[in-house]
C-alpha positions, 0 to 999 in steps of 0.5 A: 500500500502506497501512502500519499506523498511518499516515493515508491522507491527511495533506494538506488538500484543495485545494478551490476556496475554498482556491485562492481564498484563496491567489490572493487573498493572492498578489494582495494581496502583488503589488498592495500592493507598489506600491499601498501606497506610492502610497497613502502618497504620495497622502496626502502622506507623501512624504519627501526627503532629501539629503546629500554632501561636497566632494570634487572628486577623486571627481568628477575619477575619474568615467569613465562615458561618459554622465557624461563627455558632461556634465562635459566640456561643464561644464568647457568652460563654466569649471565646476569639480568641487566634490563628490559628493552623493545625493538620496533620495525615499521614497514617490514614487508607486508606488515605496517609495524611490529614490536618485539619485547627484549630482555637482556642479560650481561656477563661481566667476565666476558663482557657479552650481552645476551638478548632473549627476544619475544617473537611478534604477534601472532607468534608471541613466543620467547624464542630468539636468543642473541649473544652480542659484543660491542667493540670500541670502534662501534663494530657489533658482533651478534650471534643468533640461535635461530639459523645456521649462518656463517660470520659476515664481514664489516661493522655489523657481524651476524652469525648463528647456528640453530640450536636450543643449547645456548651454551653451544651458541655462545661457544661460537660467539666466543670463538668469533670474539677471539678471532676478531681480538686477534685481528686487533679489535678491542671490546668496548669496556662499557657494559651498559644497556644504553651502549648496546641499544645505540650501537643496535640502532646504528647497525640493525637499522640499516640491516632492517631497511635492506631486509624490508626492501627484499621482503617488500619486493618479493611479497609484491612480486609474488602476489601480484603474480597470483592475483594476476593469473587468477583474474584471467579467468573471470575477466575473460568470461565476464569482462574486466568491469564485472564484480566477479573480478574484484570479488575474486581478488577480495577472497583471494586476499582474505585467504592468503592473509588468513593462511599467513597468520595461521602459518605464524600461529602453527609455527609458535605451537611448534617452537613451544613443543620443541622446547618441551621436547628438548627439555624432556631429554635428561641429557639436555638438562645435564647440559644446562647443569654442566654449564655451571662447571668452571671453564678452562682458562679462568672463564 
């Protein structure tokens, strides 16, 4: 029943063109959420920042099981809590920004730092541990437990070995320290957290920008290729202006994004299970205890 003076049709007719415009707008928003930071990252706009404060009590108060796994090994290696810190990277591949918390230890006898880093969300697990030595010429040596990597050259020397046994990782670090000392470099006697963060800001910032460019470029190349290939069929059958083309890209972008986060969460589960499996082996627990025994050469 129509009322006098009232129009019978108040809405805009939803034509095929209207649906196409709506679908393209949604696709641009969904894809732009990851493609735009990837583009900025590929252009070298990645920005690195770090900060922190010396507060050993904040480290002592931490009770997360995955963190305690690493901290107990470091204490057995005669490292002492030094403070808490954070590291933030903006425009890192497809991510706008991520931030990692860090808890820092220090060995006064070897003048070495140990950094336990929580992986950014959605991983959210204390996994990466790095041994770091600062030199008087502002060179930084870092040894990671996350990946097998031979030592590089230059003022920012990175190396690593994939291991849950921090005693072995520290041995690798100490060997490279001895090599650099034999080459004439001298360890910075200032063992403060400020010095470590300043040197990290100086060198890791450049490295993060270079890594960000590679991540951004590889992400864009791969995703543009995938979207282009899968858009051929609906564009050929229905025409490029048809709503099926942006809808295909919209669904594909959502699926790829969900898969990315699901893979990260699965990786976190695997990392925690590896820690539990490592601890379940009595020989590994003995390794932690044996690290407390005196080392040769007065170490």
